[in-house]
N, C-alpha and C positions, 0 to 999 in steps of 0.2 A: 081274722078279729079273733083271739081267744075268748074266753066265754067271759063275760065283766067282773067278775066275783076274784076270794083271795086266791083262789088258784088260780090265775089266769101270772099272777106274783110267783107261787112255789114255783110253780111250773118251768117257771120262765128260767132264765143264766143269771143269775140272783149277781154275783160274782162280775157277769159283765155287765148288768146294769147297774153297778155303785162304778166301776171303771167306770164305764161312759156317762156317768156326772161328775163323777170328780175330775174330769178330762173336759168338760165341758162347762163345770164351771170354776177351774184351778185352773194353774200352769204348771199343775205336776207332773211328772213325765210316768204317765201310766200307758202299763199298752190298753188297746181298745181295740177288739175282734169289729171292724166296722162295720164288717155285713152285718151281724148280729147285731149291733147299736142302731143302725137302720133302721135294720127291721121291728125292732120294740119301738123308737121312738118315743114318740113324747110317756109310754109305758113303762118306762126307766126310770120316771118324774118321783117315782116312788121313794128312792133312796136321795134326791136333793138332802137330804136333814145329816142324810151320814158324811158325805160331801164336803157337810159345814162343818163335819165333826172334826176332819184331818185336816180344813181348811185352821178352828179354833185350834187343836191341840198342836200344832207349829209355833203358832201367834203364844201362848199360853206356856210351853215348854220357854220359847225364848224369854214371853217376860220372866218365867220362874230361873232363868241361868242370871237376867240382868242385876234381878233382884239376889243373886246366889253373891254377884262379881261386889257388892258394896254399893251397886248406881242407888239412887232415890226412885221414889216411885212412878213422881212424876216421868224420870227418865224412860224408868223400866216400860209404865202404861206409851209411852211414845214408840220405844222397840216396838211391841205388842201389836202396837195399829198398824207400824210401819210393814211390819213381815206381812200380814193378815192384805197389804196393798199388793205387797209382791207378789204374793201367791195368790192371786186372784190374779191376779195382771190392773187392778185397779177397774175390772169389769163393771162391778159393780156401783163402782164412784162415777166413769163413765157416763153411765143410765141414769144416775142423777144428775147429773151437769147436762145433759141433754133434754131431759125431761122438764128439767127448769127452766133453759131457756124456752124450750117449745109449749108447755104447755101454757106460761104464760106473757112469751114473746108475741105469740100471732096472736090475730084475731077472729081465727076461721078456724078450718077442719085440719084442713090443707095445705093449710100454713102451718097452722100447729107441726103437722109431718112433716112439711118439708125442710122445716128449723131443728126437729131434733133429731133429722138424717145426715143432717152438716154437719162433721167434723170438727169448725169449728167452735169456741165457746165466747160466750156474752158474757154479759152482769152477772142472768137470775143463774147462772150455769155458775161462774165463777163465787160466786154469796153463797149455794147452796153448799157447794164444797167446802169453803171454806166456815159455816156456820155447821156439818153433818161431822165435821173432821173436827171440832174443836167440843163440840160435843161426844162425842164416842172418846176424846182423848181426857177428856173431865172426869167422866166417869170410868173411868177401867184405872185414870189415875186413885180418886179416891174408893176405887176398890180394892186397889193394890194397896192404899194405907190401911186399910181394916185388913187388911193379910187373906182376901180373897181374888185368886187369881184364875187359874185352871175354872174351878166352875163353875163363875160365871160365864165369862167369854167360848166355850164348849158349848153350855144351855145359849146366848144368843147367836152362837152364829149356826147352830142347827134351827131349832125354831125360826131365824126371822127367813129362814132356806123352805122350810115346811111348807109352808104357805103357797109357794108359788107355782106347785102346779095347782094348786084351788084357784089361784087368779086365771092361768090359764082354761082350766077347765069350766069355769066357770065364766068369761067376759069372753067376749065377739074381739077377733083380732081384727088394728083396727089396720091395718096394712095388708097388701096381697103377698108382699115377699119379708124377706128379712130374718131374724136368727129364731122365732117367738113362730111366726109361720115353719120353717123346717122343721122343728124338733116337732110339731103339730100340737093336737087334743088333747088330751091324755080319759083315760075312761074316768070314769067314779071312784072307781075303786082306790087309783092311783094316787089321785086328789087326797083320799080318804084314807089310807095307808101312810100317805106319806106324811100329815097334817099329823095323825095317833102318834105316829115314830117321833115327830116335833114336842109334843105334847108330853108323850111320854117321858122324855129324855129333860125337859123342865121339873118338871115334878120331881124325878128323880136325881136331879142335880139339885131343886134348889129348893125342893119340897112347898109349902106354902110362898115363897120369895118366886118360886116358878109357877105359881100358879098365877100368880098376879101376874107374871110377866106375861101368860097365856092373853089375858086377857087385856092386857095392853098392845100386847102382838095385833090379837084380832082387832082391837080396834081401830090400830092404822094400817092394817090392811082393809076393814071394809072401808077407813076412807080416801088410803090411795084409788080404792074399785071406784067410788062413787066418780072422784074427779079427771081419772082418765076418763068412764064413761060417757062422764058433758064436757070433757072438753074436744079428744076424740074419736069417743061411741067405743072405745074396747082397750088392751091393751097391747103393747110391743117391746120387744126387746130391756127395750131401756125402759117401761115402763115396770118391768120385774126386778130388772137391777137399782133403779129408785127404790124400791117398797123395800125389797132387802137392807138396803140401808137404814132405811127410816125404820124399820122392828130392829133390827139392831138396835136401832139406840134407844128406842122403846123398850127393849129386853129389858137392854144395862140397866135401866135409867126405874125399873120397878124394882130390879133388883137389888139397888143400890138403894130406896125409898125405907128398906124391911128389911136393911144390912143391920 
């Protein structure tokens, strides 16, 4: 194990870490050194917000292109949102649906985890997806109307992913297998660097609104952690995905409130 300080990141394969994060959190065709990625494991999670930037960049460019050809802001926002879903393979939305079904559809911890592992979607999952998509689309539509396109999308995409290593490092893993277990628990410096990158990008891209977005995302993350700990005793890949979607909504709403 490398020393648990900033040198463990600076001395590591930075580009490989970024490629691993992009490959994990999206469906973008990046080349990943599997041996290096496996050896790095959760230590590469510091670059999650940078993977978010890649997703946000494609989404924002699609929105700008749609506006550029004369489409109304509501349609452009829908296209930008659709690109996000396609680029990520809807993995975060899938986590939101599974988490909603499991956390509120089961009566005890084992049953909740069982429901979350089931590929079928229930009423809670459908409602969670519908509400989340409407909120994201409505927030983006309003921001596009104000001429705010690239900044808010990049901010929300990066900041919402910067908190995932924090959850991975500070919470127990609720089940003995799955994506979160396979990635592992990041060292303290990894989660600090990830969150630091997310905060820095939020302030750079949004100024005061970015600072408010940080507060909103921290509060949303804390709430997700509290619910997951109370319901299943820790986090899973589904919980991480659900948290990303909810934090993205929180960030967009915070920016919109100060726009």
